[in-house]
N, C-alpha and C positions, 0 to 999 in steps of 0.2 A: 402434019406427017408425025407418027411418036419416031419411027426412025426403025433399022431394024437391026438386032443382035445379032451376030455371026459369033458361035460359041465353038471354041477350036479343047480340045483335040477333035471333040461330039461332027466338025465337021456340019454346022449345023445347022440355016437361017432360024430365026424369032424372028415374026411381027413383034415387034414392043405395042401395052396397052396404056393408054393415056397414063402418065404419071408411077408410069411400071416400073417396081425393080429387075436388076439382072439378073437378082435370086427367085423371086417371084417367076418374071418370064421362064428362068430357063425349068423353076417346079413345072410349071404349066406345062412346057411342054415336055414332060416324061424325064427330066435327066435330072440321076441319083445327082447335083449340087454338094457339098456338104454343107452343112451348114448346125452347129452342134449347139451354140449356144438358142436355136432357134428362131436367127435370123433377128437378134435386137443388137448387133454392135457389142456384143460383150465375149466375141471373141474374133482371132482370126480364121479360121478352117472355111471363108465364105470366100477367098480374096482370091483375085483371079489378075492377072497382067492383060492393062489396055494395047492388044500390038496395033489397033490405029482407031483414029475415030480419039482420040485424047480431050479433045479442042469441041467435041459438042457432048463429052460429059463436064453433067452437075459439079459445080464446087461439092468439099468432102462441109455432109453437113458437122454439128458440134461431136455428134459421138465416132460417127469416122474419123473426123482431126485428130479426135483423143486418143484410139486405135494410131494409126497414123503415125504417130509421136512418139509412142510405144516405146514402139518397133521400128523405128525408123524406115518407114514401108520411102523408095521412090514416089516419085507421084504419076507416075503408072500404075500403081499396084494399089488397087480399090479393092472396097467391101461390096460386095455383088450385093449383098442387104441393104445397103443404103444406096448405093450408085441408082443414079436415073440419064437418061439420057437426050437429048434433042436431034441428037440424028445417027447416022448409020455405023456402029458399032461394031468391031469385032476383037473379040477378049479369050484369052486362054483359060482353062483351069486352071489352077495351081496343087490344090489337095483333088484327088485322084481314084485312090483307095485307100484300104484302109491301116496302112502303112503311115502313106499321107497322112490322113486321121490323126490319129499317135505319133506321129510326130511336129504336128501343132499344137498339139493339143500340149504338146510337152512345154514347144514357147512359150504357150500361156502360160503354164501354171510355172516358170522360171522367174527367182527370184531377182533375176536383173537382165528385163526379154532386153536389151534397147541393140536395136539393131539382129537383132536374131531370126531375122529371114534374108538377110544378107542386104547389102548395101553399100557400094562406092564411096572409102574416104579417104581427102589428101590428111595424113598423119608424117611422124618422124617415129623409124624402125632406128633400134636401139638390139646390138647383138653384140651377146659380154661373153666371153672363155675365159677360164681359167688358165695359164702359163704351166705346166712343172704338174700338171693335176696327174698323169696318167704313167705317172716317174712311181711318184709320190703313194700315190695307189695301191701299188706292185708289190710294195715296203712295208705298210702296212696292215694292222688287223682290220676286217668290215668294220667295226665299232671306231675304230680312231678317222678311218676313210668319211662316215657318214658326219659322225660329231664336227667334222671341218666342217663338209660339205655344210652343213645345217649353220655352224657361224658364220660361212664365206655369203650362202645364199639369204641371212637374218639381214646381212650389214649391207648386201646390194640394196633390198627391198628395201626399206629405209630408203636410203636415197634418192632411187627411181616415184616411190609414193611422194618421197617431202617435193617432189620439181612435176606433182602430177600425173606419172607414165602409171602405167599398171605392167605391173609382167606378163605375159600370155604364156610365152610354156621354160619351157626349163628342159634341156635335153644333157643326162647325164651332169659334166660343174661345168655348161654352155647358159642361156640365158637369153626368152628373145621379150624386148619387153617393146610398151604402145607412148606414143607421146602425142593425143590429139590439138591440146592449147589451146587455142584462145583462135574462133573467128574472126572477131573482130580486131582481134590484133593481126588476124591476115600474116602468122610468121610458122603455120601449122605445126605446131610442136615443136621445133627446129629448138628454142632458143631454152627450155622449159629441158630438152633431149640432153643438150649440152651440161647444161646443169649440171644435172643427173652424173652425167657420164664427171666428169672433174669431183663430184662429193663419191662420187664411188671408187674412184681413184685415191683420195685420202683414207675416205673408207678402208680399204686394201691395204691400205699402212699400214694398219692395226692388225688388221687379219695374216701378212706375211710378216710379221714381226712377233706375231701369239705364234705360226707353225712354226720358221725356224727353231723359234726359241724353242720349243715344246719337244717338236719332233725330228729339226735338222733339217729341214728341208728347205727350200727357196720357190712358192711361189711368186707369180706374176696376172695383172690381165691385161685383156685384151677389148676394144672396144670400139664397134664399127657403125656409125650413123648414115641414115640415107632418107632422104624426106620424098613422099610423093604421092600416087592413087596406089591404093591395098582394099580387099576384096575383104569387108566380116560380118561375120556373123557370128550364127551360139554353134553346135552342130552338135544336137541332141544324146547322143548315141554316146560324148565323149564327157567322160566327166560333168555330166548334169547340167549340160547346156553350152560346157565354159565356149568361152569367145577364141575361136579363132579366123586368124588375117591368111590371103594366099597370094599370089601376083607373084611381080617382077620386081617387085620396091623390096621385097623380104628378101629375095632371092641374092639381090645388090647386094644388102646393108649386110647379111651371111658373108658374102666373100669377101666384100672391105675389112671387114671386124679380122678375116684371116690374112690380108697383108699386110696386117700390124708384125706378124712372125716375120715377113720378109724384110720389113726396112726398120724391125726395133722401134716401134711406137707404141706408144698404150691408148692414142684416142683417135683416129682416124674418121673425115666423113669426107661426103661426098662434096663436087658441089653446089647440087641443092641446100643442103643446108647452109654451106657458108653464105653464098648468097641471098641466103632467105633472113640471115644475122647482120650481113654491113658486117658497119662499123663496130656491133658489139661483139665480137666477137677477134680472139689475137688468135694471127697461127703463127705457127714454130716454123714449119716449113710448109710447101707442096711437093708431091711426086707426082711421078704418072708411071702406071701400071695398066698391064695388060692381062684383066684379071681372068677368070675362068669363065668359059660363054663366050665371052667378046666380042668382038670381033675388032674396037678398034680400046685404045688406051683409055684411060680414063685417069684425070684432075685430083685425089687426092692429098685431105689437109688435115696433119697433123696438129689439131687442138692446146693451144697452152692456156687460152687462158679464157673470161669472160671480161669484155670493157665498162 
């Protein structure tokens, strides 16, 4: 028995032929299954998600494995043009119309397609925000405001990138950075993120001196760190495939950053970050706070240094 392919959302069952790929079976049944490269594993437009029967799918061949590695497919996302099965399987087509096809082709053309189709990853998220910038911006010409912002972001970017992070987004005078870290170390980016935060505070001293000397204004920085699962993916219509991250971990990191205002601190980290580092981090003090959107109080830790 070669098995039966149940194709969603088409809601049809197809008897699989001997050594037949999922794509070949779908095309034989008259389904307009996308396959822009002609079914040669040169694109990802034929991809499907295996809803059930993953254990009956044969392992990825070399071509499919290369594409899966490139885009960070989870095990349930397969190329229909390469996947063969030895039993019954239910799969959902992921490229259904012309707009889906356009997006998939854009992902294939992306310079950095890593995680382009969406995947969960455990990492450390950083939010940073300038204190006093709104008052500063209200009293200076636009050119000076942008000039200072550029100087600030350049200094912060150097600190983030030097420690393996990547600025994912900027929002006015704030930024969000992601630290995937080293999977082998099991630190999930926590060490790198804390090191970057401390480097940003040090770099901010020069920015503060420059702004105060030049413009007579005082600026400071607040940084929040949290470690957890996020959903990563490239939005093809937003900034040429810019990587984006969503999830509760993102929201909590942002709220931790905001808590710096309440406690007069510069760098606050969650329990998850501090626990991941153990003896490698020195905590100045720990505080309890009820963060917006949370029913229970959270313990936050003011980071002093690394040991």
